[in-house]
C-alpha positions as CSV (number, residue, x, y, z in Angstrom):
1,X,-102.7,-119.2,127.1
2,X,-100.0,-120.9,129.1
3,X,-100.1,-124.7,129.5
4,X,-101.5,-126.3,132.6
5,X,-98.6,-127.4,135.0
6,X,-99.2,-130.8,136.6
7,X,-97.2,-132.4,139.4
8,X,-98.1,-136.1,139.1
9,X,-97.5,-138.4,142.1
10,X,-97.3,-142.0,141.0
11,X,-98.4,-144.6,143.5
12,X,-97.1,-148.1,143.9
13,X,-99.4,-149.7,141.4
14,X,-98.0,-147.5,138.7
15,X,-94.6,-149.0,139.3
16,X,-95.2,-152.6,140.3
17,X,-98.2,-154.9,139.9
18,X,-99.4,-156.9,142.9
19,X,-98.8,-160.7,142.4
20,X,-95.9,-160.3,139.9
21,X,-92.3,-161.0,140.6
22,X,-90.3,-158.2,142.2
23,X,-87.8,-158.1,139.3
24,X,-86.5,-155.3,137.2
25,X,-88.1,-156.7,134.1
26,X,-91.5,-157.0,135.8
27,X,-91.3,-153.5,137.1
28,X,-90.3,-152.1,133.7
29,X,-93.2,-153.8,132.1
30,X,-95.6,-152.0,134.5
31,X,-93.8,-148.7,134.0
32,X,-94.1,-149.1,130.2
33,X,-97.9,-149.1,130.6
34,X,-97.7,-146.2,133.1
35,X,-95.6,-144.2,130.6
36,X,-98.2,-144.5,127.9
37,X,-100.6,-142.6,130.2
38,X,-97.9,-140.0,131.0
39,X,-97.2,-139.5,127.3
40,X,-100.9,-138.9,126.6
41,X,-100.8,-136.2,129.2
42,X,-97.9,-134.5,127.5
43,X,-99.6,-134.9,124.1
44,X,-102.6,-133.1,125.5
45,X,-100.3,-130.1,126.2
46,X,-99.8,-130.4,129.9
47,X,-96.4,-129.5,131.4
48,X,-95.3,-132.4,133.6
49,X,-93.3,-133.0,136.7
50,X,-93.3,-136.6,138.0
51,X,-92.8,-137.8,141.5
52,X,-92.9,-141.5,142.4
53,X,-92.9,-143.7,145.5
54,X,-90.3,-146.3,146.5
55,X,-91.8,-148.2,149.5
56,X,-91.4,-151.8,148.2
57,X,-88.2,-151.1,146.4
58,X,-86.2,-149.3,149.1
59,X,-87.3,-152.0,151.6
60,X,-85.9,-154.7,149.3
61,X,-82.7,-152.9,148.8
62,X,-82.3,-152.6,152.6
63,X,-83.1,-156.4,153.0
64,X,-80.7,-157.4,150.2
65,X,-77.8,-155.4,151.7
66,X,-78.5,-156.7,155.2
67,X,-78.7,-160.3,154.0
68,X,-75.3,-159.9,152.3
69,X,-73.6,-158.2,155.2
70,X,-70.9,-160.9,155.4
71,X,-69.8,-160.0,151.9
72,X,-70.4,-156.2,151.6
73,X,-71.3,-153.7,154.2
74,X,-75.0,-152.6,154.5
75,X,-75.8,-149.0,153.6
76,X,-77.8,-146.4,155.6
77,X,-81.5,-145.8,154.7
78,X,-80.8,-142.5,153.0
79,X,-78.3,-144.1,150.7
80,X,-80.7,-147.0,150.0
81,X,-83.3,-144.3,149.2
82,X,-80.9,-142.7,146.7
83,X,-80.4,-146.1,145.1
84,X,-84.1,-146.7,144.6
85,X,-84.6,-143.1,143.4
86,X,-82.0,-143.6,140.7
87,X,-83.0,-146.9,139.3
88,X,-86.8,-146.2,139.4
89,X,-86.1,-142.8,137.7
90,X,-84.0,-144.6,135.1
91,X,-86.9,-146.9,134.3
92,X,-89.4,-144.0,134.1
93,X,-87.2,-141.7,132.0
94,X,-86.3,-144.5,129.5
95,X,-89.8,-145.9,129.3
96,X,-91.4,-142.4,129.0
97,X,-89.0,-141.4,126.3
98,X,-89.9,-144.4,124.3
99,X,-93.6,-143.8,124.7
100,X,-93.2,-140.1,123.6
101,X,-91.2,-141.2,120.5
102,X,-94.0,-143.5,119.5
103,X,-96.4,-140.6,119.8
104,X,-93.9,-138.5,117.7
105,X,-93.3,-136.2,120.6
106,X,-89.7,-135.3,121.1
107,X,-89.4,-134.1,124.7
108,X,-86.4,-134.7,126.9
109,X,-87.0,-136.7,130.1
110,X,-84.5,-136.4,133.0
111,X,-84.2,-137.9,136.5
112,X,-82.9,-135.6,139.2
113,X,-81.4,-137.2,142.2
114,X,-83.2,-135.0,144.7
115,X,-82.4,-134.2,148.3
116,X,-85.1,-132.9,150.6
117,X,-84.4,-131.1,153.9
118,X,-86.2,-132.3,157.0
119,X,-86.0,-131.3,160.7
120,X,-83.7,-133.5,162.7
121,X,-86.1,-132.9,165.7
122,X,-89.2,-133.9,163.7
123,X,-91.5,-136.0,166.0
124,X,-91.6,-138.6,163.3
125,X,-88.2,-139.9,164.4
126,X,-89.8,-140.9,167.7
127,X,-92.9,-142.5,166.1
128,X,-92.0,-144.4,162.9
129,X,-95.1,-144.8,160.6
130,X,-93.9,-145.1,157.0
131,X,-94.2,-148.6,155.6
132,X,-91.5,-149.9,153.4
133,X,-90.7,-153.3,151.9
134,X,-93.1,-156.2,151.2
135,X,-96.0,-157.5,153.3
136,X,-95.4,-160.2,155.9
137,X,-97.5,-162.5,158.1
138,X,-97.8,-161.7,161.8
139,X,-95.3,-164.6,162.6
140,X,-92.8,-163.3,160.1
141,X,-93.2,-159.7,161.5
142,X,-92.5,-160.9,165.0
143,X,-89.4,-162.7,163.8
144,X,-88.0,-159.6,162.2
145,X,-88.7,-157.6,165.3
146,X,-86.8,-160.0,167.5
147,X,-84.0,-160.8,165.1
148,X,-83.3,-157.4,163.4
149,X,-84.9,-154.9,165.7
150,X,-87.4,-153.7,163.0
151,X,-90.6,-151.9,164.0
152,X,-93.4,-153.8,162.3
153,X,-97.0,-152.7,162.0
154,X,-100.2,-154.0,160.4
155,X,-100.9,-152.1,157.1
156,X,-104.6,-151.5,156.3
157,X,-105.6,-155.1,156.6
158,X,-103.0,-156.2,154.0
159,X,-100.4,-157.7,156.3
160,X,-97.4,-156.5,158.3
161,X,-94.7,-154.2,157.0
162,X,-91.6,-152.6,158.4
163,X,-92.2,-148.9,159.4
164,X,-89.5,-146.2,159.5
165,X,-89.5,-142.5,160.4
166,X,-91.3,-140.2,157.9
167,X,-90.5,-136.6,158.6
168,X,-92.3,-133.7,157.0
169,X,-90.4,-132.3,153.9
170,X,-89.3,-128.7,154.4
171,X,-87.3,-127.7,151.4
172,X,-86.3,-129.3,148.1
173,X,-82.6,-128.7,147.6
174,X,-82.5,-129.0,143.8
175,X,-85.6,-126.8,143.4
176,X,-83.9,-124.2,141.3
177,X,-82.7,-126.8,138.8
178,X,-86.1,-128.3,138.5
179,X,-87.6,-124.8,137.9
180,X,-85.2,-124.0,135.1
181,X,-86.2,-127.2,133.3
182,X,-90.0,-126.9,133.5
183,X,-90.5,-125.3,130.1
184,X,-88.4,-127.8,128.1
185,X,-88.1,-131.1,130.0
186,X,-90.2,-133.6,131.9
187,X,-88.5,-133.9,135.3
188,X,-88.7,-137.1,137.3
189,X,-87.8,-135.7,140.7
190,X,-88.2,-136.2,144.5
191,X,-88.5,-139.9,143.9
192,X,-89.5,-141.9,146.9
193,X,-90.2,-138.5,148.6
194,X,-86.6,-137.4,148.1
195,X,-83.4,-138.3,150.0
196,X,-83.9,-137.0,153.5
197,X,-81.1,-134.7,154.6
198,X,-80.7,-132.2,157.5
199,X,-79.2,-128.7,157.2
200,X,-76.2,-128.2,159.5
201,X,-75.4,-124.9,161.2
202,X,-72.5,-124.3,158.7
203,X,-74.9,-124.7,155.8
204,X,-73.8,-128.2,154.8
205,X,-76.2,-131.1,154.3
206,X,-76.1,-134.5,155.9
207,X,-78.2,-137.6,155.2
208,X,-80.4,-139.0,157.9
209,X,-82.2,-142.4,158.3
210,X,-85.8,-141.9,157.2
211,X,-88.1,-142.2,154.2
212,X,-90.2,-139.1,153.2
213,X,-93.8,-139.6,152.1
214,X,-93.8,-139.1,148.3
215,X,-97.3,-137.5,148.3
216,X,-96.1,-134.8,150.8
217,X,-92.9,-134.3,148.9
218,X,-95.0,-133.9,145.7
219,X,-97.2,-131.4,147.4
220,X,-94.2,-129.4,148.6
221,X,-92.8,-129.3,145.0
222,X,-96.2,-128.5,143.5
223,X,-96.6,-125.6,145.9
224,X,-93.1,-124.3,145.3
225,X,-93.4,-124.3,141.5
226,X,-97.0,-123.0,141.7
227,X,-98.4,-125.9,139.8
228,X,-102.0,-125.7,138.7
229,X,-102.9,-129.3,139.6
230,X,-101.5,-131.9,142.0
231,X,-102.5,-135.2,140.5
232,X,-102.2,-138.0,143.0
233,X,-102.5,-141.4,141.3
234,X,-103.4,-144.5,143.4
235,X,-105.2,-147.8,143.2
236,X,-108.8,-146.4,143.4
237,X,-110.7,-144.2,141.1
238,X,-112.2,-142.1,143.9
239,X,-111.6,-141.5,147.6
240,X,-114.2,-143.0,149.8
241,X,-115.5,-142.6,153.4
242,X,-116.6,-145.6,155.3
243,X,-114.3,-147.6,153.0
244,X,-115.1,-151.3,152.6
245,X,-118.3,-150.9,154.7
246,X,-121.9,-151.2,153.5
247,X,-122.2,-147.4,153.9
248,X,-119.2,-146.7,151.7
249,X,-119.5,-143.4,149.9
250,X,-117.3,-142.2,147.0
251,X,-116.3,-138.5,147.1
252,X,-116.5,-136.4,144.0
253,X,-115.8,-132.7,144.6
254,X,-115.0,-131.6,148.2
255,X,-113.6,-128.6,149.9
256,X,-110.6,-128.4,152.2
257,X,-112.9,-128.1,155.2
258,X,-114.9,-131.2,154.2
259,X,-111.7,-133.1,153.7
260,X,-110.4,-132.0,157.1
261,X,-113.6,-133.1,158.7
262,X,-113.5,-136.6,157.1
263,X,-109.8,-136.9,158.1
264,X,-110.6,-136.0,161.8
265,X,-113.4,-138.6,161.8
266,X,-110.8,-141.2,161.0
267,X,-111.9,-142.2,157.5
268,X,-108.5,-142.5,156.0
269,X,-105.9,-145.2,156.9
270,X,-102.4,-143.8,157.9
271,X,-100.5,-146.2,155.7
272,X,-102.5,-145.6,152.5
273,X,-105.0,-142.8,151.9
274,X,-104.2,-140.4,154.8
275,X,-101.0,-138.9,153.4
276,X,-102.7,-138.4,150.1
277,X,-105.5,-136.5,151.7
278,X,-103.0,-134.5,153.8
279,X,-101.1,-133.6,150.6
280,X,-104.2,-132.6,148.7
281,X,-105.5,-130.4,151.6
282,X,-102.1,-128.6,151.9
283,X,-101.9,-127.9,148.2
284,X,-105.5,-126.8,147.9
285,X,-105.1,-124.5,150.9
286,X,-102.0,-122.8,149.4
287,X,-104.0,-120.9,146.8
288,X,-107.6,-120.5,145.6
289,X,-106.4,-121.4,142.1
290,X,-104.8,-124.7,143.2
291,X,-106.7,-128.0,142.7
292,X,-105.8,-131.5,143.9
293,X,-107.1,-134.6,142.2
294,X,-106.9,-138.1,143.7
295,X,-107.7,-140.9,141.2
296,X,-106.3,-144.1,139.6
297,X,-103.7,-144.1,136.9
298,X,-106.2,-145.5,134.4
299,X,-108.7,-142.7,135.2
300,X,-106.2,-139.8,135.1
301,X,-107.3,-138.4,131.7
302,X,-111.0,-138.6,132.6
303,X,-110.3,-137.0,136.0
304,X,-108.5,-134.1,134.4
305,X,-111.6,-133.7,132.1
306,X,-113.8,-133.6,135.2
307,X,-115.5,-136.9,134.6
308,X,-114.2,-138.9,137.7
309,X,-111.8,-138.8,140.6
310,X,-112.0,-136.9,143.9
311,X,-111.3,-133.2,143.5
312,X,-110.2,-131.1,146.5
313,X,-110.3,-127.3,146.3
314,X,-110.2,-124.5,148.8
315,X,-113.7,-123.4,148.0
316,X,-116.7,-124.9,146.0
C-alpha cells in the first residue's frame, strides 16, 4: 500500500506567534514547535510537501528596504517575496531536519525557490486584496496611504494592513523537480504562494509585483502531484459559519456544494478563511478521491485520524 501523500499549507501561526517580537530568533522558536508536528506526520508514514505563507515577513522586508532607500535601493515585490521564501524555507528545513533526527528519522529536507506563473491580465491587479505586513491603527493606515501610496484595508476586525494584488496561480514552474523528489525528500516549496512571474511570448519568465495566496498555490501543487489530502493549517480547529456570533456553528464534514453555499452566503472573511475554503473546494472538486482538511496545527494529527477539523469532499 502506497503512503498517503499530503500537501501541508502552514498558516501564519505556525511561523510566528502573535505578541512576540518579529525577530529571526522568535520565528525560529515557533518553527521549532511546528517542525515537531511535521516530524510526527513523517514518522506516521505520510509523504510530505510543505507550503508556507509569508504575509507578515514579506511586508516587513518591503518596509525595511523602503526605509533604507537613502542607503540601498528598494527591491520590487517579487524579489522581496523570493527573499522571504528563502529565509523562511531555511528555517523550516533546518528545524524540521533537527526534529527528524531527534525522532531517529533520516529524511532529507530541501527548500525549492519556486516561481509560479500568473496571468498579467488577472483582474486582481486592478483590485488588490492580499494583506501583507503587520497590523496598523486607522490613523497609521491613513498615514501610509498618503505618504507611500499604499492601499490599506481593514482585516477581519484585527486592524488595518497593506493589500497588494493576489493573482490566481496557473502553473508551478519547478513542478517537475518537486515531482522527482517526492519519494525521497520533504520539499518546502511555493513558499508565500511562490514568486509571481508572467510567461512572455518567447517563453521567457518575468517577475511581476504581486503576492500569490499560499493556500491557492498549495491547492494547485496538490492537484498537480495528485496528492491524497490537502491539509490547510490555521489558527482554528474547525471552520465555522456565523463566526463570533451567538449562532456560531462549527463545521465537521461538508461537501463541495455545501461549502460553496456557505461561501456565497458570505460566511468567510476575504482576508482569512475565504481563500482556504476556495482552495479546499478546488482540490475536492478535482477528484472524488481528494480530501481537503482545514484545522489547527495542534489538531493536525487528530484531524487526519478523523477526530476533528473540517473535512471537505466532493461527495458525502
